[in-house]
ZARO-461689 format. One line per field, with one value per residue (C-alpha): z, x, y; residue in one letter. Coordinates in steps of 0.02 Angstrom, whole numbers. Example, Ala and Ser with C-alpha at 12.3 -4.5 7.8 and 13.67 -1.06 7.14 Angstrom:
BEGIN
pz = c(390;357)
px = c(615;684)
py = c(-225;-53)
r = c(A;S)
//
This chain:
BEGIN
pz = c(121;-18;-11;-125;-161;-153;-303;-389;-510;-371;-275;-421;-472;-301;-312;-501;-410;-275;-408;-307;-328;-230;-99;-65;-89;59;184;134;174;312;253;187;14;20;72;-71;-193;-127;-140;-314;-356;-306;-133;-64;46;163;187;352;386;462;307;195;323;292;122;140;251;133;-16;100;119;-63;-120;-235;-396;-336;-290;-467;-542;-469;-508;-684;-672;-603;-729;-884;-781;-816;-703;-755;-905;-780;-639;-649;-750;-799;-727;-824;-822;-864;-725;-878;-975;-841;-818;-650;-569;-387;-372;-324;-486;-402;-495;-468;-298;-224;-118;-76;30;218;324;372;219;219;393;320;147;236;327;153;105;235;232;67;80;26;-105;-284;-283;-378;-509;-631;-628;-817;-794;-982;-992;-1090;-1031;-1073;-1035;-895;-820;-876;-778;-620;-611;-625;-470;-384;-369;-331;-186;-127;-131;-14;92;110;169;304;354;267;155;263;287;121;-2;9;-58;-187;-242;-257;-376;-487;-506;-556;-680;-759;-762;-873;-989;-1035;-1043;-1047;-1229;-1278;-1435;-1462;-1415;-1224;-1204;-1226;-1082;-964;-1008;-940;-798;-719;-745;-636;-507;-539;-472;-328;-264;-276;-172;-41;-31;-3;116;205;180;79;-59;-134;-189;-220;-368;-426;-446;-509;-653;-688;-728;-822;-947;-958;-996;-1143;-1188;-1196;-1284;-1141;-1105;-944;-857;-894;-812;-666;-633;-665;-519;-405;-419;-404;-233;-176;-225;-130;7;23;-33;122;224;121;27;-154;-256;-297;-457;-493;-471;-554;-723;-682;-681;-855;-939;-862;-926;-1114;-1115;-1056;-1175;-1258;-1145;-1056;-913;-758;-614;-700;-745;-565;-502;-587;-561;-374;-400;-467;-337;-203;-289;-311;-114;-63;-189;-114;-281;-202;-386;-464;-323;-346;-516;-487;-344;-455;-586;-483;-412;-579;-639;-480;-524;-692;-641;-501;-639;-811;-734;-650;-520;-611;-770;-732;-685;-491;-457;-462;-374;-218;-299;-205;-180;19;-64;-151;-8;100;-4;-31;158;152;30;130;275;179;135;325;308;474;531;325;322;480;439;266;349;462;327;252;407;415;234;199;163;128;302;275;210;377;474;371;363;561;563;448;533;696;633;556;743;802;651;724;893;962;1041;1153;1035;908;1048;1094;910;884;1010;941;769;840;937;749;690;828;698;535;467;388;413;286;404;566;458;418;610;624;621;800;884;831;910;1070;1092;1286;1312;1423;1329;1226;1356;1295;1115;1117;1217;1074;942;965;995;838;736;829;810;600;551;640;571)
px = c(5850;5828;5873;6019;6135;6282;6362;6533;6431;6313;6504;6578;6406;6434;6610;6581;6433;6538;6695;6801;6962;6991;7105;6955;6799;6901;6920;6749;6658;6771;6875;7047;7080;7095;6912;6866;6977;6905;6736;6742;6814;6633;6684;6511;6481;6622;6532;6469;6298;6407;6486;6310;6238;6388;6374;6179;6220;6344;6224;6083;6214;6279;6197;6028;6141;6259;6117;6036;6208;6228;6036;6062;6229;6157;6015;6151;6267;6429;6524;6543;6680;6770;6828;6983;6891;6742;6644;6669;6494;6343;6184;6066;6130;6110;5986;5928;5853;5948;5998;5837;5813;5671;5718;5610;5549;5712;5686;5496;5510;5539;5701;5621;5586;5701;5613;5446;5488;5563;5402;5310;5393;5394;5181;5175;5276;5190;5086;5091;5204;5358;5395;5502;5560;5671;5846;5888;5802;5684;5496;5365;5173;5195;5276;5139;5037;5146;5152;4952;4940;5050;4936;4797;4910;4949;4758;4724;4879;4769;4627;4741;4872;4848;4949;5081;5169;5150;5196;5371;5365;5250;5345;5503;5422;5341;5528;5582;5435;5470;5654;5611;5513;5670;5802;5704;5656;5476;5371;5228;5099;5194;5252;5074;5036;5168;5138;4965;5008;5134;5002;4888;5046;5049;4877;4900;5039;4976;4796;4927;5028;4877;4799;4986;4953;5096;5014;5143;5204;5033;5004;5171;5117;4953;5036;5150;4981;4910;5049;5057;4886;4921;5070;4975;4809;4722;4554;4528;4664;4656;4480;4535;4668;4550;4444;4560;4670;4500;4446;4609;4573;4394;4468;4595;4460;4372;4511;4515;4695;4607;4479;4321;4329;4485;4390;4253;4352;4450;4264;4188;4351;4326;4132;4173;4315;4206;4062;3974;4017;3864;3800;3886;3991;4116;3988;3913;4073;4101;3922;3972;4140;4020;3899;4042;4101;3929;3910;4074;4038;3859;3770;3615;3528;3670;3720;3523;3541;3720;3666;3501;3611;3729;3598;3536;3685;3723;3533;3602;3747;3664;3559;3667;3851;3912;4048;4178;4133;4208;4402;4447;4446;4291;4237;4211;4066;3918;3748;3828;3966;3830;3724;3867;3942;3758;3763;3922;3850;3681;3787;3846;3698;3646;3515;3608;3479;3469;3657;3654;3507;3590;3740;3667;3568;3736;3852;3824;3811;3989;4099;4270;4339;4441;4265;4178;4314;4268;4096;4090;4236;4132;3952;4044;4107;3934;3852;3983;3925;3738;3797;3786;3976;3947;3879;4009;4151;4060;4090;4259;4341;4297;4384;4541;4550;4565;4704;4803;4850;4804;4926;4800;4832;4689;4562;4639;4643;4434;4400;4486;4325;4280;4475;4446;4261;4321;4450;4462;4299;4299;4188;4329;4464;4489;4465;4585;4713;4714;4688;4831;4940;4901;4924;5108;5142;5091;5171;5339;5349)
py = c(4695;4573;4396;4360;4202;4295;4202;4242;4355;4428;4484;4547;4647;4728;4771;4857;4950;5024;5050;4993;4868;4702;4782;4915;4806;4677;4802;4855;4699;4634;4492;4442;4427;4235;4226;4335;4219;4065;4157;4201;4010;3957;3901;4008;3872;3928;4102;4133;4200;4368;4382;4369;4496;4602;4606;4656;4788;4852;4857;4925;5075;5108;5277;5259;5248;5134;5009;5038;5010;4846;4771;4828;4719;4576;4577;4615;4468;4582;4696;4885;4909;5022;4896;4799;4634;4554;4441;4259;4237;4330;4276;4326;4189;4048;3922;3938;4096;4108;4273;4401;4484;4582;4741;4897;4802;4777;4947;4907;4741;4761;4758;4580;4515;4363;4305;4328;4238;4103;4090;4107;3950;3834;3903;3848;3674;3523;3637;3661;3821;3799;3918;3834;3665;3688;3701;3733;3914;3820;3874;3752;3740;3633;3793;3892;3753;3750;3950;3965;3816;3933;4084;3959;3904;4086;4125;3963;4028;4194;4133;4048;4159;4331;4465;4508;4329;4283;4480;4457;4282;4325;4486;4391;4250;4362;4458;4289;4266;4430;4368;4226;4326;4412;4284;4091;4035;3975;3970;4102;4019;3983;4170;4243;4095;4124;4303;4307;4177;4312;4445;4321;4312;4500;4524;4421;4500;4670;4596;4534;4715;4798;4689;4693;4894;4926;5041;5089;4905;4853;4986;4932;4751;4802;4913;4757;4661;4803;4796;4607;4600;4720;4638;4459;4568;4472;4570;4472;4478;4676;4688;4586;4702;4843;4774;4705;4871;4963;4877;4952;5125;5120;5052;5200;5321;5268;5318;5501;5419;5404;5465;5364;5430;5350;5166;5208;5242;5052;4987;5072;5010;4842;4865;4881;4747;4637;4704;4555;4428;4333;4378;4327;4352;4465;4578;4576;4612;4771;4835;4801;4915;5053;5033;5067;5202;5301;5262;5333;5498;5507;5481;5382;5362;5298;5175;5127;5083;4991;4888;4823;4766;4686;4588;4570;4504;4374;4298;4263;4180;4070;4017;3989;4005;3842;3883;3772;3837;4038;4086;4025;4234;4253;4114;4242;4339;4258;4341;4381;4474;4571;4608;4655;4763;4831;4860;4953;5079;5094;5161;5293;5361;5325;5185;5105;4985;4904;4898;4801;4685;4649;4608;4513;4412;4350;4321;4123;4096;4189;4025;4125;4124;4302;4399;4316;4427;4587;4556;4562;4709;4799;4774;4829;4995;5041;4993;5132;5261;5219;5275;5118;5121;4957;4859;4913;4872;4702;4636;4719;4628;4457;4512;4576;4416;4310;4430;4391;4257;4323;4450;4594;4766;4785;4736;4825;4962;4935;4950;5110;5216;5116;5164;5342;5345;5265;5377;5411;5332;5189;5100;5038;5014;4824;4872;5008;4904;4773;4872;4995;4812;4734;4897;4921;4752;4729;4905;4850;4703)
r = c(M;V;D;I;D;W;T;P;D;E;L;E;A;L;R;A;A;L;R;M;N;K;V;E;F;C;K;R;I;G;V;T;A;R;A;H;R;D;W;L;T;G;Q;T;Q;N;M;R;E;A;N;R;R;Q;L;F;E;V;L;A;D;A;E;P;E;Q;R;A;R;F;W;E;L;V;R;K;G;T;T;D;P;G;T;D;E;Q;T;T;E;G;L;A;G;K;A;N;C;G;G;S;K;L;G;L;Y;S;W;E;V;G;E;D;D;V;R;R;R;D;F;G;K;A;A;L;T;G;S;A;F;V;L;L;G;A;K;S;G;Q;I;G;M;S;D;V;T;R;L;G;E;G;V;V;A;L;E;S;E;D;Q;R;L;G;G;G;R;L;V;D;F;A;V;T;E;L;A;K;A;K;H;W;R;E;V;G;T;Y;D;T;A;V;G;D;A;F;T;I;A;T;G;E;L;A;V;M;A;G;W;L;A;Y;D;A;D;R;Q;S;L;A;R;R;C;Y;A;D;A;M;A;L;G;C;E;A;N;D;P;D;L;I;A;R;T;C;L;I;G;G;G;Q;L;L;G;L;A;R;R;G;K;A;R;P;Q;V;A;L;K;L;A;T;R;A;R;D;L;M;R;G;T;P;P;G;R;I;H;A;L;I;A;V;R;E;A;Q;A;Y;G;L;L;C;E;R;S;A;F;E;R;A;I;A;T;A;W;R;E;M;D;Q;A;S;D;F;E;P;L;D;E;C;P;R;W;L;W;A;V;T;P;A;E;I;A;A;H;E;A;R;G;R;A;E;F;E;E;Y;D;R;S;I;A;L;F;D;S;V;A;D;V;E;R;F;P;R;N;V;I;N;I;A;A;W;R;A;V;I;R;A;R;A;G;D;L;H;G;A;V;A;E;A;V;P;V;L;D;T;L;T;G;L;T;S;I;R;T;L;R;N;L;E;P;I;R;A;S;V;D;K;N;P;V;G;G;E;F;S;D;K;F;D;A;L;L;T;K;A;T;S;A)
//
């Protein structure tokens, strides 16, 4: 269910969506007519938690068309003409965005999203992540700045917590930002900047959803980011979406759930958009995505060309592109990142010794905590593919230990080949038990 304030307008939207009169509605939600009347006059502070839960359950149990009608009425701020009265104040015209206007995201969040979103809010307490400070509906550059700082805060918390604990919070904030774009007032320059900032939040939400193994939600976020980039005519945002979204497709392709060719097309689009820009990290990342795709397609010559280009661009960036002069999201594009992806590609051609050597060369220099964990996971998988199950398990168990406090199903999925290799093999006893327990916990949360 989704986190709804249950204001008078939202109560009336639910009643209208269900096509009930007041008597029927009170009976359905299990309250007296007097309690319902008090709520409609603004005394929702008297609403008990059990009442709120019952309203959530009624909405969750509604037919799909009724739920769609509810969200449409919330968005418009009016009840359906077929009911016995209209609401007195439209939500869309209100200054604050207190309601949960999640639109198409509403039914892609988990049943425990209230708990997870509360955790996300608590995790970000004291950070810069405050969506909008304005109360009048006017959007200014301060709101654009605040939204951008929020994305940075989410990136930082992702390194510490993982996507599973943050994704619902991020998706809710994305829905609010999209809502403000529709109902707020702003000039052209601010509107374009706010659109781009919202697109950057959409990319971040997509990444968190991917990390939490909520693939359809990730795709929805990336599609939003792409649309926002096109609307603002911002090639940087479009290219970023292509490359981050392409990373999701490559991850799924390794599990047989996507085609590398699609990721290759996204990388090509990013290359076309960035054509003419100076050499640097963006070009290195484009080449890395191409190399990843060619590795999965077992096209050796194309892989060699792409990885050589990635190294050449990385060398150019190291010499001529100061880190503080490139977008923050590209800071993770480092020589260690290039080497790690080359190592994975080498393994596709069964160059296992060379792959492990590359991983060994970057294990101590990688400065992003999540990347350190994933490098260890990838290296363990390569050992398993090379037939060294004892070595693979010895390296994978500590990775599982780090995941006990980190909600990243993506990393667990990376270790699935080891779990399959040691199935019914005594060498994998401890690893199998920990892996199964973590995966069960992560997928049932």
